[in-house]
Structure formats: structure tokens, C-alpha cells
N, C-alpha and C positions, 0 to 999 in steps of 0.2 A: 627222378634225377639219375643221370647216367653214372655208373660206378667205374667205367673203364672204356678204353678203346678196344675194338676187336683187333687181335693180332693178325697181320697179313700172312699169307702162305709164305713159308721159308724164313720167317723171323727167328733169329737165334738170340735168346736171352743173354744178358751180361752175365758172365760166369762168376759165381761166388768165390771160386778158387783164386780169382784175380785179386781179391781182397788181401791175400796172403803174400802179395808181391808189391812192387812199388809202381808209381805212375810211369816212371821211365821204363820199367820192364814191360808193362802193358803196351806202351806206345811202340817199343821195339818189336813186339810180337805182331801188332796190327800193321806196322810199316812193312815188315817182311812179307805179309800176306797181300798187301795192297801197294806194292812198291811204285807202280806206274800211275796209280789213281791220283786225283787231285786232292791234296790235303788242305791247302790254304788258297783261297782266292781273295786277293787284297787290292786296294786301289793302285798299288805300284806294280805288283807282280803276282804270279801264282807259283806254288810249289807243289811238286809231287811228294808222296810219302818218302820216297828215296832221297829226294833233295832236302826235305825238311830234316830227316834224320841225319844226313851227312853234315848239314850246316849246324844243327844244334849239338852234335857231338864234337865238332871242331871248336865251337864256342865253349862248350863244357870243359874241354881240355885247357883252353886259355884261362878260364875262370880259376881252375884248380892249380894252375902252374906255379904260383908264387906263395911260398910260406904256408904256415898253418892257417886253416880256413876259419873265417868268422862264420857264425851260423846262418847268416842272411846275405843276400845280394839284392840290391835295388834295381829295378827295371824302369827306365825313364825313356820310354819309346812311344811314338805316335801309333795310331791305328793303321799299321803297315804290316807287311809279311814279316819284317824283323821282330815284331812283337811275339809271334808264335815261336820263332827261333829262340828268342831270349828266354821265354817261360820254360820251354822244354830243356834248354841248356842248363839253367840254374838247377832244376830238379836232377838232371843227369849228373851234375857236379856234386850232388849230395847236399845242396843248400836249400834254404827256404827262400822263395822269391817274394819281394816286397814291391808291388806294382805302384807306381806313382804317375800322376797325370802331369805332363809337361805344361798344361794350362793352369796348374795350381800356382798361387803366389810363391815367389822365390823363398820368402821367409818360411812359409809352411813346408816347402820341400826341404830346406835346410834342417828344420827342427825334427822332421820325421826321419830323415836319414841319420841324424844323431841318435835319435831314440831307438832306431832299428839295430844299431850296432854293426851295420854292414861295413865291409872293407872294400867293396867294389860297387860301382854303378855302371850298369849297361846302357849304352846310348847309341845313337846313329848320327849321321852327318847333320840331321835336322836338329838334334838335341844335345850334341856334344859340348858346345860352348856353355849351354845352360847347365849341364851336368858338372862342368868344371867350376862354375860359379857357386853352385849349391853344395857340392861335395866338400866335406871337411878335409883338413890336413891329413895326409897319409892314406886317403881313400883313392883307389885306382879308378879311372874311367876307361872302360873297354868298349871299343867300337863293335857293335853286333855284326855288322856287315863286313868288317875287315879286322877280325881278331888277330892278335900277334901269333906267330908260330911258336907253340910252346915246346919245351924240351919234353921228352918222354917222362910222364909222371904217372905213377900208379895212384888211382883214386878209389876210395871206398864207394861201393855201390849203395845207393839209398835203400833203407828198409821200410817196411809197411808203416811203422809207428814213428818214423822220422817226421819232422815238420815239413810240410810242403809249401806253405805260404804264411805270410802275415798280412792281413788286409786291415788298413787303417780306416775305420768308419768314423765319420764326423760326429754323429749323435746330435742330440738337441742342445746339450749343454756340456761345458768343460772341454778338456783336451781330447783329441782323437784317441780311440782305443784300438789297439792292434789285435785283431782276432787271429789266433793261431789254429791251424788245422793240420792234420797228418795226411800222408799218402793214403792210408787205409780209409779214412773218413771221406776224402775226396772221391776215391774210387766207389765207395758205397753211394755217395750222392749221384755219381754217374750211373750206377746200377739202378737206382730208383727212377731216374728219368728214362734211361734206356728201356726198361721193362714196362713202363707205363705208356711211353710215347712210341715205343717200338722203333728205336733208332738203329741205323745200320748203314752198310755201304750203299751209296746212291743217294743218301739223304744230304741235303745242303742246308746247313743251319746258319741263321744270321748271327753275327757278332756286332751288335750295335753299341753295346755298353763300352764306355771308356775304360782304359786298362785298370784304373784304380777302383773300379766298382765291382763288387763281388759277384753280381749277376753275370759277369763274363765267364766265371768258372764253369758253370754247367753248360753254357753255350759252346765254349771252346772245347773243353774236354769231352763233352757229349758227342762232338763231331770226330775229333782226332783219335779218340780211344775206341771208336766204333767203325773206322774205315770210311767215314763221311767226309764232307768238306766244310771247313769253317770259312764263312763268307763275311769278310770284314767290310764294314761301311763306316766312314768317318762323318757323323752328323754334324760335327762342328765345322769341318772344312767343306763337305759336299752339300750340306743343307737338307732340311726335311723335304722340300719340294721335289728333289731328285730321287728320294727314297723309293717311291712307288714304281718308277720306271726301272730302277735298279733291281728291285724284287722280281720283276717280270723277266728282265734280261738274264738274271742269275738263276732263274728257275728255282727259287727258294722252296724248300718243302716244309721247313719248320721255322716259323717266325716267332721272335721273342722280344718283347719290349714292355715298357710301362703303358697303361691304357692311353695317356695323353698322346703318345706318338702313334699308337694304333689308329686314333681318330684321323690322323693325316693320311694314312694309306688305305683305309677301309673303302672309300668310294671307288677306288680302281680295282676292286677285287676280281673283277671278271678277267683281268689280264694276268692274274697269278695262277696260271694253269697247273703248276706243279704243287701248289701249297696245300698241305693236308692238315697242318696244325697251326693254330694261332695261340701262342703261349703268352698270357698276361700275368706279370708279377711285378713286384717292386712298388706298387701302390694299390690302393683299394679299387676294385672293379665294381661297377654299378649296373643296375638294370639297363641304363642307357647304353652302356657298352655292349650288352647282349642284344639289345634292339638294333644297334648299328651293325653288329655281326650278322644278325638274321636278315637284315635288309639287303646286305651286299654279297654275302657268301652263300654257297649252295651246299648240298649234301656231301660234296667231296672233302670238305674241311670241317674240323672240330675246333672249337674254342676251349682252351684249358686254362682255368684260373687257379693259380697255386699259392699256397701259404708257405713262407719259409723265411729264413733269416741267415745272415752271415754265420752266425753262431751254431746253426743246426742244419742248414741246407733245407731241401724240400721235405715238408711234413704232411701236407694234405693237398688234394687236387679235386677240382670240380670240372666236369665235362659238359659241354653245351653244344648242341647241333642246331642248324638253322631251323628245323621244324619243332624244336622243343618249346615248351611253355616257359615264359620268362617269370622268374620268382620276384616277389616284392623286394627282397634283399638277396644279393648274390652270396651264396654260401661258399665256405672255403673247402667244402667237399669231403671226400673220404680219405682215410689213412693210407699211407704208403708203407712199403716194407720196412719193418724194424723201427718205426717211429710212432710212438704213442703220444697222443695230445689229450690233455685233461684241462679242466677249468677249475682252479683251486677254490675251495670253500663256497661252491655254488651248487644249488639244486639244478636239476635239468631245466634248461630254458633261462636260467638266471645268469647274470653277468658276473665274471670273476677273471683273475689273472690266468692267462694261458701258459701252461707248463708243458714242456716237451721232455719226454723220457726216451732214452736210447743209449746203446753202447757207442753210437757214432756221432757224438756231439763234438764241437770244437774243444780243444784242450784247454782253452781259457784265453786270457788277455796277456799279451806280451809284456813281461816284466811288470806285472800289476797284480800281485797275489791277492790284495784286498778286494779289488773289483771282481776278480775271478771267483773268490769265495762268496761274494754277494750273489752272483748269477748262476753259478754251477754248484750243484749239490751231489756228493757221492752217495749212491744207494747200494743195496745188496745185489749180488749176482752179476757184477760188472756193469750195471746200469748207472747212468748219471742223469740228473735233471737239469734243465735250463729254464730259468725263470725269465720269460720274455719281457715282462713289464707291460705287455699289451692286454687289453680287455677283450673277452669274447663270450659267447654263449654256446654251449654244447647241447644240441637237441638230441633226444633219445629216439 
């Protein structure tokens, strides 16, 4: 079983010193070095790094313009270039973003906005009226593409341990839980992906996940914090049949989806001339997925199956090439940097609960200390443990 990809000549690892800064600081540094490169390719328009930085900073000023800041700002934007602007603007403004899907039922949107404590909802012309209906009294609706001209306002720069986002995950039962994470932890997750997949300028990463799904975090920031291009495709609007043609036209280098969507695009693999990584996460991969990959892809591309969760990010990876033997069960692979995975109370090969230990776990659940205490355990030496609730086997 492969343990890693071979790094190409000239690859520059993600710097650990970036963990001592904010996402906004890292983006500013990358944008300055890649000002004229394409940062975002979306269905409506493309943005260079200089354009993305200019638009996000203008929006950040508008967010921060009025009164004392609430800790969070809601992003209610479709899969468009404005989504990238909004996410970076909220972080630049020193807030945590709460991404919501405009396709969610209005009652769910209203309840989540109330729960978040946000005082602003970012929207576009497409979602502005929806935002006004679901936002509570006293909550501003700001147009991402036409932000108001703010008065000059000094704003506090975000710090590494400030909250970066709150992602509401539906879970199998009960109310959605808001997973909180910091700038430092998001940057470390980007570090893990960057250094195992060798991301950098020239890479073009898919962003197929809807805004409210946490799988979007690594795809988006893995691109724009490394000088690559985040390529947005709206499956709900454009449809799965158009995805394969789009992958070829966009010259995607790193593809990311759940296995079921991969099934739709695999037969046209010969047209994906630039693709070097197929990343499958978000659902269990099977030997049939590996067989499909081996049938249609050649040695230029590697399939990477990852284990992770919103609460911990990436924790293990399995690498598979077209010429490799297919195992009877697809393993979750080998550890990644600073993330320890154990199986509680089980002998080697026996089943037990998967536990993740790391200094870089989510900080907990938004305004839910009881649930946080159930899942997250403080350990010695700055470590914490996350009880996943999932069952696995750890082979020695």
C-alpha cells in the first residue's frame, strides 16, 4: 500500500510559521506573490488574486462599518465568485463565517441564523430577497457585489486562535450542531493537504461542495492559500452530466467529491489531461471505486481516499494507483502530520470507537457546552481528543 505521493521538483511545503498568523494574513501574502494569477474560476466570472483581495477587503470594511461586531456573519451565497469574496471578507473583518445554503428550507435558515447570533447576512442579487425574509429583526443584509461605501473604520486584525467559521452539520438525529474552528486549525488542515498532495501555484482544484458543507473548506483554502485556482461548479444548477466536460475544459488538476459523483465522471477520464489527483471523501469508498479508477485512469493520476470529519479535518489518507492491487476492503490509510488515530478499547484488528488526538481539533460546538464535553476531551501536553462515534479497526 502506498504511503505517499512523490513530491514534484520545485514543490514548496506549506510553512509551519503560517500557523502563527491568520487565514487573512496568509491570503494577503499569497495574493501579493500571485497578483495576476487566476484565484477563482466560477460559472459567472473569474477573479485574479489582486481582484479577489480588493473585493474582499472592500466588503470586509462594509461588514465592520456599523457598531460593535457580533462574533459571526452569515454567508448566504450561491456557487458563484461572490462566495469566495464573502468568505475571505468575513475573515478579514475579524468575524467567523457561517455558510448557509440558499436551497435549505426557509424555516431552517431562520433558525440557524438565530442560533448563530450573527448581526449581518451576506447575499447577492440572487439571494437578497431570501436573506431579507429569513434574517431576524435588526440583522443587516449586505450585498456582496455592491457593498455600501463605509466610513474609515479601524478594525482589529484576526488572530490565529480566533474563530474562523461555524459549520452547522445536520447529523443523524436532533438539532444541527455548529462546529467551531480557528484560523490556526484551518491553516493546519491546509498544511496537511498541501504537504501530502503537493498543492501549489498552477494547481486547479474543484469546488463542487455546496457552501454549507465543510468539505468545501479544504478545497477552497487549499487553492487560494497556495496560489492555485479554486474552480467552482454548481451541480444543482449545471447538473452532473455537464461535469465531465467542465473538468476537461477547466484543466482540473485536483478533483474532490464523494464516490457517487466520481462514478459519473470516471468514464471520461481520458479527456482529463491535467488531472493528477482524484480525492474521494465524505462517504465510504469501496473496492468497486478502485476498480472504476483503475479501468479509466492511467499512471498520471492517483486516487486518494481520506478519513476526516468537520470536527478534526483530515486524519488519514490511502493512496491508490492504476497498477496497484485492489484490497478486499478500502483502508483509510496512513496518518497525516500531527493527527493521531486510535481505536478505543480494541485489540489490533478488533472493532472499536475511532478516537482522534491532536492539538488541532475543532474547539467544540457553538453555544453547546454539554455536547462539546461529550465529544472533546482535554489531555495533557496541549492535546485534545475527539470521540468520533464511528467504528473502525486498526491493523498493526
